[in-house]
VEXRO-765739 format. One line per field, with one value per residue (C-alpha): residue number from 1; x, y, z; residue in three letters. Coordinates in nm, 2 decimals, padded with zeros to 4 digits. Example, Ala and Ser with C-alpha at 12.3 -4.5 7.8 and 13.67 -1.06 7.14 Angstrom:
! residues 2
k (1 / 2)
x (01.23 / 01.37)
y (-00.45 / -00.11)
z (00.78 / 00.71)
r (Ala / Ser)
***
This chain:
! residues 177
k (1 / 2 / 3 / 4 / 5 / 6 / 7 / 8 / 9 / 10 / 11 / 12 / 13 / 14 / 15 / 16 / 17 / 18 / 19 / 20 / 21 / 22 / 23 / 24 / 25 / 26 / 27 / 28 / 29 / 30 / 31 / 32 / 33 / 34 / 35 / 36 / 37 / 38 / 39 / 40 / 41 / 42 / 43 / 44 / 45 / 46 / 47 / 48 / 49 / 50 / 51 / 52 / 53 / 54 / 55 / 56 / 57 / 58 / 59 / 60 / 61 / 62 / 63 / 64 / 65 / 66 / 67 / 68 / 69 / 70 / 71 / 72 / 73 / 74 / 75 / 76 / 77 / 78 / 79 / 80 / 81 / 82 / 83 / 84 / 85 / 86 / 87 / 88 / 89 / 90 / 91 / 92 / 93 / 94 / 95 / 96 / 97 / 98 / 99 / 100 / 101 / 102 / 103 / 104 / 105 / 106 / 107 / 108 / 109 / 110 / 111 / 112 / 113 / 114 / 115 / 116 / 117 / 118 / 119 / 120 / 121 / 122 / 123 / 124 / 125 / 126 / 127 / 128 / 129 / 130 / 131 / 132 / 133 / 134 / 135 / 136 / 137 / 138 / 139 / 140 / 141 / 142 / 143 / 144 / 145 / 146 / 147 / 148 / 149 / 150 / 151 / 152 / 153 / 154 / 155 / 156 / 157 / 158 / 159 / 160 / 161 / 162 / 163 / 164 / 165 / 166 / 167 / 168 / 169 / 170 / 171 / 172 / 173 / 174 / 175 / 176 / 177)
x (08.57 / 08.20 / 08.20 / 08.47 / 08.28 / 07.96 / 08.15 / 08.29 / 07.95 / 07.78 / 08.06 / 08.03 / 07.65 / 07.68 / 07.95 / 07.71 / 07.42 / 07.62 / 07.74 / 07.38 / 07.27 / 07.52 / 07.42 / 07.64 / 07.75 / 07.92 / 08.23 / 08.48 / 08.26 / 08.22 / 08.60 / 08.59 / 08.29 / 08.47 / 08.77 / 08.54 / 08.37 / 08.70 / 08.86 / 08.56 / 08.61 / 08.71 / 08.93 / 09.14 / 09.12 / 09.24 / 09.09 / 08.83 / 08.98 / 08.74 / 08.90 / 09.26 / 09.24 / 09.07 / 09.31 / 09.62 / 09.49 / 09.44 / 09.81 / 09.93 / 09.70 / 09.82 / 10.19 / 10.15 / 10.05 / 09.68 / 09.42 / 09.21 / 08.90 / 08.57 / 08.26 / 07.96 / 07.72 / 07.93 / 07.78 / 08.04 / 08.07 / 08.44 / 08.64 / 09.00 / 09.21 / 09.57 / 09.84 / 10.21 / 10.53 / 10.71 / 11.03 / 11.10 / 10.90 / 10.82 / 11.09 / 11.08 / 10.94 / 11.19 / 11.33 / 11.24 / 11.19 / 11.42 / 11.51 / 11.86 / 11.95 / 12.23 / 12.33 / 12.32 / 11.99 / 11.79 / 11.74 / 11.73 / 11.58 / 11.67 / 11.45 / 11.64 / 11.56 / 11.73 / 11.81 / 11.94 / 12.12 / 12.22 / 12.59 / 12.68 / 12.90 / 12.77 / 13.08 / 13.20 / 13.44 / 13.79 / 13.87 / 13.50 / 13.33 / 13.45 / 13.29 / 13.49 / 13.18 / 13.15 / 12.77 / 12.70 / 12.45 / 12.27 / 11.89 / 11.63 / 11.46 / 11.20 / 11.32 / 11.69 / 11.98 / 12.11 / 12.43 / 12.41 / 12.50 / 12.28 / 12.27 / 12.11 / 12.01 / 11.82 / 11.47 / 11.40 / 11.31 / 10.95 / 10.91 / 10.60 / 10.66 / 10.35 / 10.03 / 09.67 / 09.49 / 09.11 / 08.81 / 08.53 / 08.23 / 08.45 / 08.74 / 09.08 / 09.29 / 09.59 / 09.68 / 10.04 / 10.19)
y (07.79 / 07.80 / 08.18 / 08.22 / 08.01 / 08.21 / 08.54 / 08.42 / 08.31 / 08.63 / 08.83 / 08.63 / 08.68 / 09.05 / 09.06 / 08.87 / 09.09 / 09.40 / 09.26 / 09.19 / 09.54 / 09.70 / 09.75 / 09.62 / 09.97 / 10.04 / 09.83 / 10.08 / 10.13 / 09.75 / 09.71 / 10.01 / 09.85 / 09.51 / 09.68 / 09.85 / 09.52 / 09.33 / 09.60 / 09.60 / 09.23 / 09.21 / 08.90 / 09.10 / 09.23 / 08.91 / 08.66 / 08.55 / 08.41 / 08.63 / 08.94 / 08.85 / 08.98 / 09.31 / 09.39 / 09.30 / 09.52 / 09.80 / 09.76 / 09.79 / 10.08 / 10.28 / 10.19 / 10.36 / 10.68 / 10.65 / 10.76 / 10.53 / 10.41 / 10.53 / 10.32 / 10.55 / 10.29 / 10.23 / 10.56 / 10.64 / 10.28 / 10.26 / 10.58 / 10.61 / 10.84 / 10.81 / 10.59 / 10.61 / 10.43 / 10.35 / 10.17 / 10.07 / 09.89 / 10.05 / 10.04 / 09.73 / 09.75 / 09.89 / 10.14 / 10.49 / 10.62 / 10.92 / 11.10 / 11.22 / 11.46 / 11.39 / 11.76 / 12.09 / 12.21 / 11.91 / 11.74 / 11.36 / 11.26 / 10.91 / 10.70 / 10.52 / 10.31 / 10.44 / 10.24 / 10.40 / 10.18 / 10.33 / 10.28 / 10.19 / 10.45 / 10.73 / 10.78 / 10.73 / 10.44 / 10.56 / 10.54 / 10.49 / 10.15 / 09.83 / 09.93 / 10.26 / 10.47 / 10.74 / 10.80 / 10.86 / 11.11 / 11.22 / 11.15 / 11.23 / 10.90 / 10.91 / 11.26 / 11.16 / 11.24 / 10.91 / 10.86 / 10.60 / 10.46 / 10.56 / 10.31 / 10.38 / 10.11 / 10.12 / 09.96 / 09.65 / 09.72 / 09.64 / 09.36 / 09.55 / 09.92 / 10.06 / 10.11 / 10.21 / 10.37 / 10.35 / 10.38 / 10.13 / 10.23 / 10.47 / 10.22 / 10.32 / 10.03 / 09.98 / 09.72 / 09.67 / 09.57)
z (09.87 / 09.79 / 09.85 / 09.59 / 09.34 / 09.41 / 09.38 / 09.04 / 08.92 / 09.02 / 08.86 / 08.54 / 08.54 / 08.58 / 08.30 / 08.07 / 08.16 / 08.10 / 07.76 / 07.66 / 07.76 / 07.52 / 07.16 / 06.88 / 06.75 / 07.08 / 07.02 / 07.16 / 07.47 / 07.51 / 07.59 / 07.83 / 08.01 / 08.02 / 08.18 / 08.44 / 08.53 / 08.56 / 08.77 / 09.00 / 09.08 / 09.45 / 09.37 / 09.13 / 08.78 / 08.61 / 08.86 / 08.60 / 08.27 / 08.06 / 08.21 / 08.11 / 07.74 / 07.82 / 08.11 / 07.91 / 07.64 / 07.90 / 08.01 / 07.65 / 07.59 / 07.89 / 07.82 / 07.49 / 07.66 / 07.59 / 07.84 / 08.06 / 07.87 / 08.00 / 08.02 / 07.99 / 08.14 / 08.45 / 08.58 / 08.84 / 08.98 / 08.87 / 08.86 / 08.73 / 08.94 / 08.80 / 08.66 / 08.67 / 08.77 / 09.10 / 09.04 / 09.40 / 09.67 / 10.00 / 10.26 / 10.49 / 10.84 / 11.09 / 10.83 / 10.74 / 10.39 / 10.31 / 09.99 / 09.90 / 09.62 / 09.37 / 09.33 / 09.51 / 09.36 / 09.48 / 09.14 / 09.09 / 09.43 / 09.52 / 09.75 / 10.03 / 10.33 / 10.65 / 10.96 / 11.29 / 11.53 / 11.87 / 11.96 / 12.31 / 12.49 / 12.27 / 12.07 / 11.71 / 11.67 / 11.59 / 11.22 / 11.12 / 11.11 / 10.94 / 10.61 / 10.60 / 10.63 / 10.90 / 10.90 / 11.27 / 11.41 / 11.72 / 11.73 / 11.98 / 12.09 / 12.38 / 12.47 / 12.50 / 12.27 / 12.13 / 11.93 / 11.66 / 11.32 / 11.02 / 10.73 / 10.39 / 10.15 / 09.83 / 09.85 / 09.64 / 09.27 / 09.17 / 08.91 / 08.78 / 08.82 / 08.63 / 08.83 / 08.78 / 09.07 / 09.06 / 09.29 / 09.31 / 09.53 / 09.73 / 09.79 / 09.63 / 09.49 / 09.27 / 09.01 / 08.90 / 08.57)
r (Met / Lys / Ala / His / Ala / Leu / Leu / Lys / Met / Ser / Phe / Leu / Gly / Ser / Met / Ile / Ala / Ala / Gly / Met / Ala / Leu / Thr / Ser / Pro / Ala / Lys / Ala / Asp / Asn / Trp / Ala / Cys / Glu / Val / Ala / Leu / Cys / Ile / Ser / Asn / Pro / Ala / Gly / Pro / Met / Ala / Val / Ser / Glu / Cys / Val / Pro / Pro / Ile / Lys / Lys / Leu / Tyr / Arg / His / Leu / Ala / Arg / Gly / His / Ser / Phe / Pro / Leu / Cys / Lys / Ser / Ala / Asp / Gly / Tyr / Val / Asn / Phe / Thr / Arg / Tyr / Gly / Lys / Glu / Tyr / Tyr / Glu / Asp / Cys / Pro / Ala / Gly / Thr / Lys / Thr / Val / Tyr / Arg / Ser / Asp / Asp / Asp / Arg / Gly / Tyr / Ser / Arg / Gln / Lys / Leu / Cys / Glu / Thr / Phe / Thr / Pro / Val / Lys / Gly / Gly / Tyr / Arg / Pro / Ile / Gly / Gly / Asp / Arg / Asp / Gly / His / Asp / Asn / Tyr / Gln / Phe / Arg / Val / Ile / Asp / Gly / Lys / Arg / Val / Trp / Gly / Lys / Val / Glu / Leu / Lys / Gln / Pro / Pro / Arg / Arg / Ser / Lys / Pro / Ser / Tyr / Leu / Glu / Tyr / Val / Val / Gln / Gly / Lys / Thr / Ser / Arg / Ile / Trp / Trp)
***
């Protein structure tokens, strides 16, 4: 608990020092530097209440298609790499991420989570399974051919699909909004 308070105080101190170092004509650069300082906080970009307004402004700024603001005095400490959208979460443990196409030419790739369940006896049930689906395949597992059922499910949708990927002192991170 004390370490978190110390981290918060040192972060606030560096934020105040950076703010004092900036001259008043550099208003546009001031916001960019606030963003750089807030993003570099190991506890998260909005962990300090003073960071909430500049980070929310950043989200609106990027959502409108504007570029990431650059702080000239950050001097490579915080580097923006890219931003974009991912509408679906990663597939859960025990499943494999696969992509299926909606048409013959491979357009409109859909992300799916695949589960393979071996079937005892190595044969397909007569008339398909109870769901009416007949998706059974052979797979090679531990050097042996195994017959099993393949199930495909859509991964969970993200509540915050937009992301910003950035690098702070060589460590790549993402924030979602």
